C-alpha positions, 0 to 999 in steps of 0.5 A: 569599170569600162568593161562590166562583163568579162569575155566568155572563155571559149576554151571552157565547154559547158558540162552536159548533164546526164538525165535520168529517170527515177527507179519504179520502186522510188516513184511507187514507193513515194506515191504510196507514202504521199497517198497514205498522207493524203488519206490521213489528211482526208479523215482529219479534215472531215473530223475537223469539219464534223467537230466545227459543225456540231459545236455551236459558237458560244457568244452573243457578240457578233464580232467575236462569231465573225472572228470565230468564223473566220478561224473556223473556215481558215482551219478547214481551208488549210486542212483542205489545201494540205489533202489536196496537195498531197492527193495531187503529189500522189497523182503525179507520182503514179504518172511518173511510175507508169512512164518509167515502167513503159520506158524500161519496157520499151528501152530494156537495159542490156548489161554491158560486159 
């Protein structure tokens, strides 16, 4: 217990990781899927908000009204958050797609034979 850390082994080299870019098709298809979810969630959020706005609370108890308002706010907030997350992911994947496209045009791969 006098030597808590073993000495590093200098014979072993750390492995080098090769970072590769995703393909243009993969990133743009991911953006399309995420964008579809974002649009669907947008319409769902609008529908939920419209439904809550058109139906009054059926209670005279102030505590029940406050709890109902809190729950309605929470439901609309979570739906809006999910819409925003998918929208931002879509934007990010579109940016990655543009970056990959420019990288492929700038550095075309030559076939090795």
